[in-house]
Structure formats: C-alpha cells, structure tokens
C-alpha positions in Angstrom: 101.6 280.1 129.3 100.1 277.1 131.1 100.7 277.0 134.8 101.9 273.8 136.4 99.6 274.5 139.3 96.0 273.7 138.7 93.7 276.2 140.5 90.1 276.2 139.3 86.7 276.9 140.8 83.1 276.7 139.8 79.7 275.1 140.4 78.5 271.6 139.9 74.8 270.7 139.8 73.8 268.0 142.2 70.6 266.5 143.7 68.6 266.1 140.5 68.0 262.4 141.1 66.8 263.2 144.6 64.5 266.1 143.9 65.1 269.6 142.6 68.7 270.1 141.5 70.9 272.8 143.0 74.5 273.9 142.7 77.6 273.3 144.9 80.6 275.6 144.7 84.0 274.0 144.7 87.7 275.0 144.4 90.4 272.7 143.3 94.1 273.5 143.8 97.3 271.6 142.7 97.8 268.9 140.1 99.4 266.1 142.0 98.3 262.4 141.8 97.0 262.3 145.4 93.5 263.5 145.8 92.6 265.2 149.0 89.0 266.2 149.7 88.4 268.7 152.6 84.9 268.9 154.1 84.1 271.9 156.3 81.9 272.1 159.3 78.7 273.7 160.5 77.6 277.0 158.9 81.1 277.6 157.5 82.2 277.9 153.9 84.9 275.7 152.5 87.2 278.7 152.4 87.9 278.0 156.1 90.3 275.3 154.8 92.6 278.0 153.3 95.5 277.4 155.8 95.5 273.7 154.9 95.3 274.3 151.2 98.2 276.8 151.4 100.2 274.1 153.2 99.5 271.4 150.6 100.3 273.7 147.7 103.9 273.3 148.8 103.6 269.5 148.2 103.5 268.7 144.4 102.1 265.2 145.2 98.6 266.6 146.1 95.6 268.0 144.5 93.1 269.4 147.0 89.4 270.1 146.7 87.2 272.0 149.1 83.6 273.0 148.6 80.7 274.9 150.2 78.1 272.5 151.6 74.5 273.1 150.7 73.2 276.1 152.5 76.4 278.1 152.9 78.9 280.2 150.9 78.5 280.2 147.1 76.5 277.0 147.1 72.7 277.1 146.7 70.6 276.8 149.9 67.6 274.6 149.2 64.6 274.8 151.5 63.8 272.2 154.1 65.9 270.5 156.8 69.2 268.9 155.9 70.8 265.6 157.1 74.5 264.5 157.1 73.6 261.5 154.9 71.9 263.8 152.4 75.0 266.1 152.4 77.2 263.1 151.8 75.2 262.2 148.7 75.7 265.8 147.5 79.5 265.3 148.0 79.5 262.0 146.1 77.8 263.7 143.1 80.3 266.5 143.3 83.2 263.9 143.2 81.6 262.2 140.2 81.4 265.5 138.3 85.1 266.1 139.1 86.1 262.5 138.0 87.2 261.6 141.5 85.8 258.1 141.5 88.7 256.2 143.3 91.6 256.6 145.7 90.2 259.8 147.4 91.6 260.9 150.8 89.2 262.7 153.0 89.6 265.1 156.0 86.5 266.5 157.7 86.2 268.9 160.6 83.2 269.1 163.0 80.0 268.6 160.9 82.4 267.9 158.0 83.6 264.9 160.0 80.0 263.7 160.4 79.4 264.0 156.7 82.7 262.2 156.1 81.4 259.2 158.1 78.3 259.0 156.0 80.4 259.5 152.9 82.7 256.5 153.4 79.7 254.3 154.4 77.9 255.2 151.2 80.8 254.4 148.9 83.6 252.7 150.8 85.6 251.6 147.8 86.1 255.2 146.6 88.1 256.3 149.6 91.7 255.5 150.7 92.0 257.3 154.0 89.9 259.4 156.5 90.8 262.0 159.1 88.1 262.9 161.5 88.6 266.2 163.2 86.8 267.7 166.3 83.7 265.6 165.6 81.6 262.7 166.9 79.2 259.9 165.9 76.2 261.8 167.1 73.5 261.1 169.7 75.5 263.1 172.2 73.7 266.0 173.8 75.3 269.3 172.7 77.2 271.4 175.2 75.3 274.4 176.5 78.0 276.7 175.0 77.3 275.1 171.6 73.6 275.8 171.8 74.2 279.3 173.1 76.7 279.9 170.3 74.3 278.7 167.5 71.5 280.9 168.9 73.6 284.0 169.3 75.5 283.9 166.1 72.3 283.8 164.1 70.9 286.9 165.7 74.1 288.9 166.0 74.2 291.8 163.6 77.4 293.6 164.7 80.2 292.0 162.6 82.9 292.8 165.2 81.0 291.2 168.0 80.2 288.2 165.7 83.9 287.8 164.9 84.8 288.0 168.6 82.2 285.3 169.5 83.4 282.9 166.7 87.0 283.5 167.5 86.7 282.9 171.3 84.4 279.9 170.8 86.6 278.0 168.3 90.1 278.9 169.5 91.7 278.7 173.0 92.3 281.9 174.8 96.1 281.3 175.4 96.7 280.6 171.7 94.8 283.7 170.6 97.1 285.9 172.5 100.3 284.3 171.2 102.3 285.8 168.3 101.6 284.2 164.9 104.2 283.1 162.3 102.7 285.7 160.0 104.5 288.8 161.1 101.8 291.0 159.6 99.8 290.4 162.8 100.6 291.0 166.5 98.6 288.1 167.8 96.8 285.0 166.5 93.6 286.8 167.5 94.3 289.6 165.1 95.2 287.1 162.4 91.9 285.1 162.8 89.8 288.3 163.0 91.3 289.6 159.8 90.6 286.3 158.0 87.0 286.3 159.3 86.5 289.9 158.4 87.7 289.3 154.8 85.4 286.2 154.6 82.4 288.1 155.7 83.1 290.9 153.2 83.5 288.6 150.2 81.4 285.5 150.8 77.5 285.6 150.7 75.8 285.8 154.1 74.2 282.4 155.0 70.4 282.5 154.8 68.6 282.0 158.1 66.7 278.9 156.9 70.0 277.3 155.8 71.7 278.1 159.1 68.8 276.3 160.9 68.8 273.4 158.3 72.6 272.7 158.8 72.3 273.0 162.6 69.5 270.4 162.4 71.7 268.1 160.4 74.5 268.3 162.9 72.3 267.9 166.0 70.5 264.9 164.6 73.5 263.1 163.1 74.0 259.6 164.2 76.3 256.7 163.1 75.8 253.8 165.5 78.3 251.2 166.6 77.3 248.7 163.9 77.9 251.2 161.1 81.2 252.3 162.7 82.2 248.6 162.7 81.6 248.5 159.0 84.1 251.3 158.5 86.6 249.5 160.9 86.2 246.2 159.0 86.6 247.9 155.6 90.3 248.4 156.2 90.1 252.1 155.6 93.0 253.9 157.4 91.4 256.3 159.8 92.9 258.9 162.2 90.8 260.8 164.8 92.0 264.2 166.0 90.8 266.4 168.8 91.8 269.2 171.2 91.5 269.2 175.0 90.1 272.7 175.0 87.4 272.1 172.4 84.4 274.2 173.5 82.1 273.3 170.6 82.2 269.5 170.3 83.1 267.3 173.3 86.5 265.7 173.0 84.9 262.5 174.5 83.2 262.1 171.1 86.6 261.6 169.5 87.6 259.1 172.1 84.5 257.1 171.3 85.1 257.2 167.6 88.7 256.1 167.9 87.7 253.2 170.2 84.9 252.0 167.9 87.0 252.4 164.8 90.1 250.8 166.3 92.2 253.6 165.0 94.8 256.1 166.3 93.7 259.2 168.3 95.7 262.4 168.3 95.0 264.7 171.2 96.3 268.3 171.0 96.8 269.4 174.6 95.5 272.9 175.1 94.0 273.2 171.6 90.5 274.1 170.6 87.9 273.2 168.0 89.5 274.7 164.8 92.6 272.5 164.7 93.2 272.9 160.9 93.7 276.6 161.5 95.4 276.4 164.9 97.7 273.5 164.4 98.0 273.7 160.6 101.5 272.3 160.0 101.2 269.4 162.4 97.6 268.6 161.2 98.8 268.5 157.5 101.7 266.3 158.4 99.4 263.8 160.0 97.2 263.8 156.8 100.3 263.2 154.7 101.5 260.3 157.0 98.1 258.7 156.8 98.0 259.1 153.0 101.5 257.6 152.7 100.3 254.6 154.7 97.7 253.5 152.2 95.4 250.6 152.9 98.2 248.1 153.4 100.8 250.1 155.2 101.5 250.8 158.9 100.6 254.2 160.3 102.9 255.4 163.0 102.4 258.8 164.5 105.7 260.8 164.3 107.0 262.2 167.6 
C-alpha cells in the first residue's frame, strides 16, 4: 500500500563544481504543494526541527524538508573553514537535486537564518517567503555567554553536563520548569533533556574541526545594509522573530534586521533562543500566515 504521507530521507552530493564533492543528509516529510525548507543553526543537526515538522505534518498543504548542514549530523564534514555563503550554495544544490526550483518558503534559526539571508540573495526568484529566527546580519560582537558556551561545549565529555549546558543556554529558566503539553514529562526541562539524550545516542558526534569551521562561519557572517536592501526591494515577504531572553544571539540583531528589511518583527516576551522548540504552535502559525500571504498579499500578525 502506498502511503499518502511522503517521508523519505537520504543523501545528496553537492560541492563538485566548487571543489571536492561531499554529501548532505536530508529528510522530506509530507506531500502538500507548499514547499517549506527548514535550516538549522550552529553545530546542530536538522533533527532539531522535529517539533516543527510534527506540527506541519498535521497540515496537508505542506511538504517540509530539513537537512544537516555540512559538518554536522549525517552530512559529510569537509576540511577547512566554512562560510554562510558557501553553506547557502550547498543548500541551493540540495534544492536542485530535490527539484525545488521555485516557490520555496524558508525558515532559518540562528546560523540557519544567516544562511537563509545568503540563500535568498543568491537566487531570489526561487523563494516565496522567509522567516528569520533568533539571528542577525553579522558584524556584531558575540556575547560573552556565547563565546563561553562554544568553548565549553566542545570540551565537555560528560553527556549529562553537556545536555544541562545546552538546555540552560537555549531555553529560559522559567519555561524549563513549567509543565509541558506532553504528559510523559514532568517539566519542559525533562522533555528537552530526553530529546537531546536521544539525539546524542543516535546521531554521529560532530568532529572537532567541523565544530570550529561552523563557528567560524557564524562569527564572520555579514550581510551589509546594501544587500539587505536588495532583499527588501525584491518584494519577498519576510518575518523576523526573536525572544527577549535570548542568551545566545542578541535580540537587537533581530530589531536591526526588521528595520533594514522593512518587515514585521515578532518579539516573544520571556522566550529564549530556541523558539521553534519553545513556542512551536505559535511559531508554525506565523509561518503559515506568511506563506498564505504570498508575494502580493498583506501579512497581518494574528492577535
């Protein structure tokens, strides 16, 4: 029997025209006409989008694709330093292989948002909307907590301590102690920890050189005002999303993006960096509303 729900995964070879080829891992879910590409952030596999994918599975209008950026998860980890523009080219080649050559909607979080900016600049006609989450345009000195986190998480061997560090950096303390909708867990902290524990047990450990290479890409990312104006003038519907308690990327970076792009800004009061996991239902609703707008509609944030 053929399922009505497409759910396939595999590897696509990219980079051959730019040097030595390597493979990116992707997973595609759903079979709706609306194509949603999800781009994950720094040193994290695409599986981090699981709560969002699970939400969009309920909407038959969508097909979602997430993938592991070069240097993480099931994707290859080529040597050398990376850049967000380079990773955007990887993404375009992945989309070509999947046949997603037009009307693609993009949501990127953290470094994934940085890659998304380079992506829509590289091939603006391919994309129909863009959600920039907990990210910035670059050239902003990283917060001390960010630098400390990147250094500590590389060296930390104890998985429980590593999970604690990641959890408390990416999510706000108040939310972590609240009861989740998933009744299998007592607190959101327990739920996040269980998810991370499973991910660490099933997904390959990121090589040290790739951790450094991705960190380099994020730290040296920059899209200046002139290039942001190109996105603004393209007519691409854009939404910027941030949380007031983001400990990893300054919320001021989101304010700057929204101002330069002339687009709406959603600020989640009391929320942290990992908004797709913390505010999943509301986050997905904003994506759906932006997709429904299209290039010629009017986007109004629902109250």
